[in-house]
N, C-alpha and C positions, 0 to 999 in steps of 0.2 A: 487403317484400311477401311475403305468405304465400298459397300455393296450397292450396285446400281440395279434396280429392278426394271427390266425392260417391259414393254407392252406385251410381248409374247408370253412372258411369265405371268402377268396379271390375267391374261385371257385364259390360261390354263387353270388358274385358281377359280375364276368365276364360273367356268364350265363345270368344274367339280362341285361347286356349291349348287348349281342348277340341277345337276344329276341327283344330288342328295334330296333336294326339294321335290323333284319329280318322283323319286322312290317313296318318299313320305306320303305324297298325295296318292300314289297308286296303292300303297298298303292301307291307307285310311279308307279309300273307296272299296277295296276288297273286303275289309272288315265290315263296312256298312252293308255291302251286298250279302255277305255271309249271315249277318244278323237278320236281314230281310228274308232270306231263304228259310232260316230256322223259324221265324215268326209265321211265315206262310205254311210251313209244314205243320205247325201246331194248330193253326186256324183250320187247315184241311182236316186234321184229325178230329177237331171239335165239331166241325160241320158233319162229318161222317157219323159221329156218335149222336148228334142231335136228331138224326132221322129215326133212331130207335128209342128216343125218350118217351113217347106216348106208350109204346109197347111195354117198356120197363115200368112205367107208372102203373099200368093196369095189372101187370104181373105182381107188383108189390101190393096193390090193393086186394087182389084175389088171395094172396097169402094171409093178409090180415083178416079177411073175411073167413077163410078156412080156420084160422086159429080161434076166432070168435065162436064159430060153430062147434069146434071141438070142445072148447071150454063150456059152452052152453049145454052140450050133451053130457059132459062129465059131471056137471052140477046136478043133473037128473038122477045120478047114482044115489039110491037111498042109503047106502052104507056111509058114504062120505060126501055130503052135498056142499062141499067147500073146497077151496084150494088154499094151502098154507105151506109155510117153510118147514114144517115137521114131516111132510110127506116124502116119499121115496124119490120122486122126481127132482126135489130140491136138495137132496143129500141128507134128508132126515131119516128117522127110524120108523115113521108111520107108514101106512099103506099108500096106495096111489090110485088116483082115478084112472080108469082105463080109457083108451081111445075107442070110440065107437067102431065096431068091426067092419062097417061098410067103407071106412076110410083107410086106405093104405098109403104109406109114404115111401114105398119101395121105388116105384117108377112113376113119376108124374110127367107127362109130356108138357113142356113149357114153350115149344116153338123155338124161336131163335134166342129166347131169354136164357 
């Protein structure tokens, strides 16, 4: 028994293959577009945060300067003119240099920082 493939049958097979190729191309382009959208979303977020970089830099610098001032004032204490790991603040059993009374850490306005 011999099966004869007509031209109509071949046309149906080739149109099915073309449909599969078109679907693969559409899915590939969709994935590329989705990746581009995610990349732009991240870039937008980074650009938004870059606007506040100088403010955050100065807030960090001011915190370091305040810590330096507190340490300098605590060294002026005649009872303990040093900082060490045996002091109370470091988990030791010794005394502790006190923070100058004019500095309060309860509420410090930091702006948008």
